[in-house]
N, CA and C of each residue as an Amber inpcrd file, in Angstrom:
protein
   324
  92.8590000  80.9280000  93.8820000  92.4970000  82.0390000  94.6250000
  93.7790000  82.8520000  95.0850000  94.7860000  82.1830000  95.5540000
  95.9280000  82.7450000  96.0830000  96.4620000  83.6350000  94.8680000
  96.4840000  83.2640000  93.6500000  96.9460000  84.0810000  92.6610000
  96.2340000  85.4790000  92.4630000  95.1130000  85.4100000  92.6510000
  94.1690000  86.6690000  92.4920000  94.5670000  87.5950000  93.7150000
  94.6920000  86.9870000  94.8740000  95.0980000  87.7420000  95.9990000
  96.5510000  88.3010000  95.7810000  97.3960000  87.5470000  95.4340000
  98.7760000  88.1260000  95.0970000  98.7850000  89.3020000  94.1030000
  98.0610000  89.0760000  92.9770000  97.8110000  90.1220000  91.9840000
  97.1740000  91.2820000  92.6370000  96.2670000  91.2890000  93.3880000
  95.5480000  92.4430000  94.2430000  96.5320000  93.2460000  94.9460000
  97.4480000  92.4580000  95.7350000  98.3340000  93.0630000  96.7270000
  99.4350000  93.8380000  95.7110000  99.7900000  93.2910000  94.6160000
 100.6130000  93.9640000  93.6230000 100.1300000  95.2580000  93.0920000
  98.9200000  95.2160000  92.7720000  98.0610000  96.3530000  92.3030000
  98.0510000  97.6750000  93.3960000  97.8390000  97.0430000  94.4680000
  97.7450000  98.0500000  95.7710000  99.0830000  98.6550000  95.8570000
 100.2880000  97.7730000  95.6850000 101.6400000  98.5330000  95.6470000
 101.8770000  99.2600000  94.6120000 101.3910000  99.0710000  93.4620000
 101.6690000 100.0570000  92.4320000 100.9610000 101.3580000  92.6840000
  99.6950000 101.5020000  93.2160000  98.8390000 102.5880000  93.5270000
  99.6910000 103.2460000  94.5430000 100.1000000 102.7640000  95.5090000
 100.8350000 103.4120000  96.6610000 102.2550000 103.9550000  95.9580000
 102.8640000 103.1920000  95.1540000 104.0240000 103.6050000  94.5720000
 103.7840000 104.8200000  93.7070000 102.7450000 104.9730000  93.0280000
 102.2720000 106.0710000  92.3000000 102.0720000 107.2690000  93.1490000
 101.5140000 107.2440000  94.2910000 101.3910000 108.1730000  95.1560000
 102.6970000 108.6440000  95.6990000 103.5200000 107.9620000  95.9490000
 104.8860000 108.1240000  96.6210000 105.5810000 109.0970000  95.5440000
 105.6130000 108.6380000  94.1100000 106.2450000 109.1740000  93.2120000
 105.7550000 110.5940000  92.9830000 104.6220000 110.9740000  93.3520000
 104.1520000 112.3340000  93.3230000 104.5700000 113.0210000  94.4890000
 105.3860000 112.6790000  95.2840000 105.9210000 113.2970000  96.5340000
 104.9870000 113.0350000  97.8220000 103.9500000 112.2550000  97.6450000
 103.1900000 111.9500000  98.8740000 103.6780000 110.6730000  99.3840000
 104.5350000 111.0160000 100.4830000 105.2180000 109.9680000 101.3150000
 104.5490000 109.4900000 102.6580000 103.1550000 109.9060000 102.8460000
 102.4520000 109.6800000 103.9280000 102.2520000 108.1690000 104.2860000
 102.4580000 107.2250000 103.2200000 102.2890000 105.9770000 103.5200000
 103.6070000 105.2770000 104.2280000 104.6620000 106.0430000 104.1740000
 105.7670000 105.5710000 104.7270000 105.9570000 105.8540000 106.3190000
 106.8090000 105.0580000 106.8850000 106.8540000 105.1500000 108.3940000
 107.2110000 106.8060000 108.7570000 106.6360000 107.1750000 109.9210000
 106.9590000 108.3060000 110.3300000 108.4390000 108.7650000 110.5480000
 109.1710000 107.8830000 110.7690000 110.8080000 108.1280000 110.9220000
 111.2240000 108.5830000 109.5620000 110.7740000 108.2940000 108.4610000
 111.2620000 108.5060000 107.1460000 110.5920000 109.9780000 106.7880000
 109.3950000 110.2460000 107.3300000 108.6240000 111.5900000 106.8930000
 109.5210000 112.6780000 107.7830000 109.8540000 112.2890000 109.0080000
 110.6130000 113.2830000 109.7820000 111.8480000 113.7050000 109.3080000
 112.6190000 112.5840000 108.8900000 114.1130000 112.8860000 108.5510000
 114.3740000 113.4020000 107.0400000 113.2870000 113.2990000 106.0940000
 113.5580000 113.7580000 104.8050000 113.2080000 115.2520000 104.9630000
 114.1050000 115.9470000 104.2920000 113.8070000 117.4960000 104.3550000
 112.8830000 117.7620000 103.3400000 112.3150000 118.9980000 103.2520000
 111.2190000 119.3270000 102.3310000 111.5700000 119.3980000 100.7880000
 112.8860000 119.7760000 100.6200000 113.3120000 119.8730000  99.2580000
 113.5950000 118.4880000  98.6750000 113.7480000 117.6000000  99.5680000
 114.2550000 116.1160000  99.3330000 112.9760000 115.1690000  99.1580000
 111.8460000 115.7080000  99.5150000 110.6980000 114.9980000  99.4460000
 110.2880000 114.3780000  98.3530000 110.3440000 115.2830000  97.2030000
 109.9300000 114.6170000  95.9890000 110.8990000 113.7220000  95.5620000
 112.1940000 113.9480000  95.3180000 113.1820000 112.9040000  94.7280000
 113.1280000 111.6600000  95.7970000 112.9110000 111.8770000  96.9530000
 112.9950000 110.6370000  97.8350000 111.6950000 109.8550000  97.4890000
 110.5280000 110.5250000  97.3630000 109.3900000 109.9360000  96.9350000
 109.3830000 109.1540000  95.5990000 110.0220000 109.8490000  94.6850000
 110.1560000 109.1110000  93.2820000 110.8970000 108.0180000  93.5350000
 111.9580000 107.8620000  94.2030000 112.6620000 106.7020000  94.3560000
 112.1200000 105.5230000  94.9630000 111.5750000 105.7040000  95.9570000
 110.8310000 104.7610000  96.8600000 109.6340000 104.3870000  96.0960000
 109.0040000 105.3440000  95.5580000 107.7220000 104.9280000  94.6850000
 108.1690000 103.8480000  93.6400000 109.2910000 104.4140000  92.8090000
 109.7630000 103.2530000  91.8880000 109.8810000 102.0210000  92.4080000
 110.6900000 101.8650000  93.3980000 110.9220000 100.7040000  94.2040000
 109.4950000  99.9560000  94.4860000 108.5750000 100.5910000  94.9790000
 107.3530000 100.0070000  95.3060000 106.5670000  99.5110000  94.0070000
 106.5890000 100.3450000  92.9390000 105.9770000  99.9020000  91.7840000
 106.5920000  98.4800000  91.0100000 107.9150000  98.5340000  91.2740000
 108.5560000  97.2640000  90.7080000 108.3160000  96.1230000  91.6610000
 108.0390000  96.1660000  92.9650000 107.7400000  95.2910000  93.6680000
 106.2190000  94.7830000  93.2100000 105.3820000  95.7860000  93.1680000
 104.0210000  95.4320000  92.8700000 103.9480000  94.7430000  91.4210000
 104.7590000  95.1880000  90.4760000 104.7180000  94.4360000  89.2050000
 105.2630000  93.1110000  89.2870000 106.1700000  92.8380000  90.1410000
 106.6340000  91.4280000  90.3450000 105.5030000  90.5420000  91.0810000
 104.7320000  91.2130000  91.9780000 103.7540000  90.3000000  92.5390000
 102.6660000  90.0830000  91.4840000 102.2830000  91.0190000  90.4810000
 101.4040000  90.7610000  89.6140000 101.7030000  89.5860000  88.7460000
 103.0790000  89.6250000  88.3520000 103.7450000  88.7460000  87.4620000
 103.5950000  87.3030000  88.2370000 103.8640000  87.1480000  89.4290000
 103.8170000  86.1090000  90.3120000 102.4160000  85.5690000  90.2140000
 101.5350000  86.2450000  90.4980000 100.0920000  85.9760000  90.4880000
  99.6980000  85.3360000  89.0530000  99.9410000  86.0600000  88.0500000
  99.6680000  85.5690000  86.7320000 100.2360000  84.2220000  86.5400000
 101.5100000  84.0900000  86.7230000 102.2780000  82.8020000  86.5590000
 101.5160000  81.8180000  87.3990000 101.3930000  82.0030000  88.5780000
 100.6570000  81.0890000  89.5640000  99.3890000  80.4820000  89.0670000
  98.5610000  81.4540000  88.4890000  97.2840000  81.1950000  87.9560000
  97.5020000  80.1950000  86.8340000  98.4950000  80.5220000  85.8640000
  98.7540000  79.7100000  84.6720000  99.1070000  78.2670000  85.1610000
  99.9590000  78.2150000  86.2000000 100.3950000  76.9010000  86.6700000
  99.0950000  76.1440000  87.2140000  98.1840000  76.7610000  87.8250000
  97.1050000  76.1810000  88.2160000  96.2130000  75.6780000  87.1370000
  95.9840000  76.4910000  86.3070000  95.1010000  76.0880000  85.3150000
  95.6620000  75.1720000  84.1310000  96.8590000  75.2170000  84.0310000
  97.5530000  74.4090000  82.9110000  98.3530000  73.1690000  83.6060000
  98.1830000  73.1300000  84.9080000  98.8880000  71.9790000  85.7910000
 100.3190000  71.8090000  85.5830000 101.0390000  73.0040000  85.2810000
 102.4330000  72.9170000  84.9190000 103.2980000  73.7270000  85.9410000
 103.9790000  73.0590000  86.7600000 104.7280000  73.6330000  87.9210000
 105.8160000  74.7160000  87.4490000 106.2780000  74.3910000  86.1830000
 107.1210000  75.1610000  85.5500000 106.8550000  76.7860000  85.5920000
 105.6850000  77.0750000  85.4320000 104.9620000  78.4580000  85.5460000
 105.2660000  79.0390000  87.0740000 105.1900000  78.1140000  87.9630000
 105.6540000  78.6050000  89.3110000 107.0530000  79.1140000  89.4760000
 107.7420000  78.3050000  88.7310000 109.2580000  78.6560000  88.8980000
 109.5210000  79.8920000  88.0200000 108.9950000  80.2540000  86.9040000
 109.1240000  81.3890000  86.3010000 108.6660000  82.5770000  87.2060000
 107.4720000  82.3610000  87.6590000 106.8570000  83.5800000  88.5290000
 107.6660000  83.7010000  89.7820000 108.1460000  82.7710000  90.3420000
 109.1550000  82.8970000  91.4780000 110.4490000  83.7090000  91.1370000
 111.0430000  83.5380000  89.9260000 112.2540000  84.1170000  89.5320000
 111.8120000  85.7010000  89.3310000 110.7950000  85.9710000  88.7600000
 110.1870000  87.3120000  88.5390000 109.9330000  87.8230000  89.8470000
 109.5540000  87.1790000  90.9570000 109.0970000  87.8170000  92.1890000
 110.4000000  88.2000000  92.9450000 111.3750000  87.1600000  92.7770000
 112.6610000  87.3850000  93.6140000 113.5280000  88.5980000  92.8760000
 113.5900000  88.7020000  91.6580000 114.4030000  89.6140000  91.0730000
 113.4770000  91.0390000  91.3090000 112.2420000  90.9610000  91.2360000
 111.4840000  92.2580000  91.5170000 111.7190000  92.6280000  92.9180000
 111.7750000  91.8250000  93.7600000 111.9200000  92.1800000  95.2100000
 113.3710000  92.7180000  95.6330000 114.3610000  92.0610000  94.9140000
 115.5430000  92.3790000  95.1210000 115.9210000  93.9320000  94.5570000
 115.4240000  94.0880000  93.2760000 115.6180000  95.3300000  92.5800000
 114.7990000  96.3910000  93.3960000 113.5050000  96.1900000  93.4660000
 112.5740000  97.1290000  94.2930000 113.0560000  97.6030000  95.7820000
 113.2410000  96.5970000  96.4080000 113.6420000  96.9700000  97.8270000
 115.0380000  97.5640000  97.6870000 115.9740000  97.2060000  96.8070000
 117.2250000  97.6760000  96.6440000 117.0900000  99.3240000  96.4080000
 116.2060000  99.6010000  95.4250000 116.1600000 100.8950000  95.0940000
 115.6070000 101.8270000  96.2550000 114.4530000 101.2610000  96.9600000
 113.8640000 101.8420000  98.0840000 115.0780000 101.9290000  99.2940000
 115.6710000 101.1970000  99.4990000 116.6480000 101.0650000 100.6030000
 117.7780000 102.1120000 100.2910000 118.1530000 102.2900000  98.9190000
 119.1700000 103.0980000  98.6260000 118.6640000 104.5670000  98.7970000
 117.3830000 104.8830000  98.3980000 116.6490000 106.2460000  98.6260000
 116.6790000 106.4640000 100.1810000 116.3910000 105.3380000 101.0020000
 116.3060000 105.7830000 102.4970000 117.6550000 106.0150000 102.9720000
 118.7780000 105.3230000 102.5670000 119.9610000 105.6150000 102.8390000
 120.5510000 106.9980000 102.4060000 120.2690000 107.2510000 101.2300000
 120.5670000 108.5250000 100.6550000 119.9350000 109.7400000 101.3630000
 118.7500000 109.6310000 101.6470000 117.9390000 110.9870000 102.0770000
 117.7840000 110.8210000 103.7040000 117.8700000 109.6470000 104.2150000
 117.7040000 109.6240000 105.6360000 118.8620000 109.3000000 106.4590000
 119.9050000 108.9150000 105.6520000 121.2270000 108.3500000 106.3220000
 121.0350000 107.1200000 107.1400000 119.9370000 106.3420000 106.7320000
 119.7650000 105.0720000 107.3970000 118.4370000 104.5140000 106.8970000
 118.4260000 103.2890000 107.2070000 116.8370000 102.5720000 106.9180000
 116.0910000 102.4790000 108.2560000 116.6110000 102.6420000 109.3520000
 115.8760000 102.5310000 110.4800000 116.3120000 103.7520000 111.2630000
């Protein structure tokens, strides 16, 4: 059950990332919406959206490997899923934080 929930959260992240990539940054904190200039809105949204999509893909992979671990009774799949999740979180959040620093001059 947890693996399905994880995959659904990943799918939601991907959908939000797609909206962000189109320049719709309404899902982001008001601080970021206020500090990003109108001309930087689309490039900012593309970078943050890419980071969000990468995190979403990592969550879906984790859910899939977690499901495989449950069905096949092999903990090795949890290790693989965890590796994908950690890499996806580091890369996705790194891209998003880079965009925030570049276009907002800070994360908070």
